[in-house]
N, C-alpha and C positions, 0 to 999 in steps of 0.2 A: 726528124720532123714527122709528126703523125699526119696522115692524110695529105701527102705531098701534092696530089692532084688538085686539091682545094686551096692549099696555102702557098704553093710555090711562087706564084706571081707577086702576091703581097709581100712575101718574105724578101724576094730579090729587090723589089721596089724600096722597101725600108732599108735594106743593106746599102743600096746606092744613095739614098737620101742622107743617111747618117755619115757615110764616109766620103761623100762628094767626089772630088777628083782622085783621091787616093783609093786605089782598088787592090787590096791584098788578095792573095789566093783564098778561096773559100770552098767548102764542100757541103752539100746538102744531102743527107742520107735519110731515106724514108724508112720508118719502122712501124710496126703494128701498134705498139704501145710503149710508153715510158715506164721505167722501173718504179717510180714513185708518183703519187698523185695523178693529175691529169693535165700536165702541161702540153702545149702544142709543139714547143721547140725546146731544145737544150742547147746552151751556148757554152763552148769551151774556147778560151782565148789565151794567147801568149803574146807578150809584148817585149820588144827589145829596143832600147834607145841608145843611140851613139851620140856622145857629147863631145 
């Protein structure tokens, strides 16, 4: 996340709203800039379902 001081609260609020009661582990890492373009965040996710 670029500029974590400014965006941390809104990012965690959105995380909680989207996932509701299910709270997987998450990590927020502040960086000075992203490699491409000018995004505020980069999301990497992995999912595993047991049927």
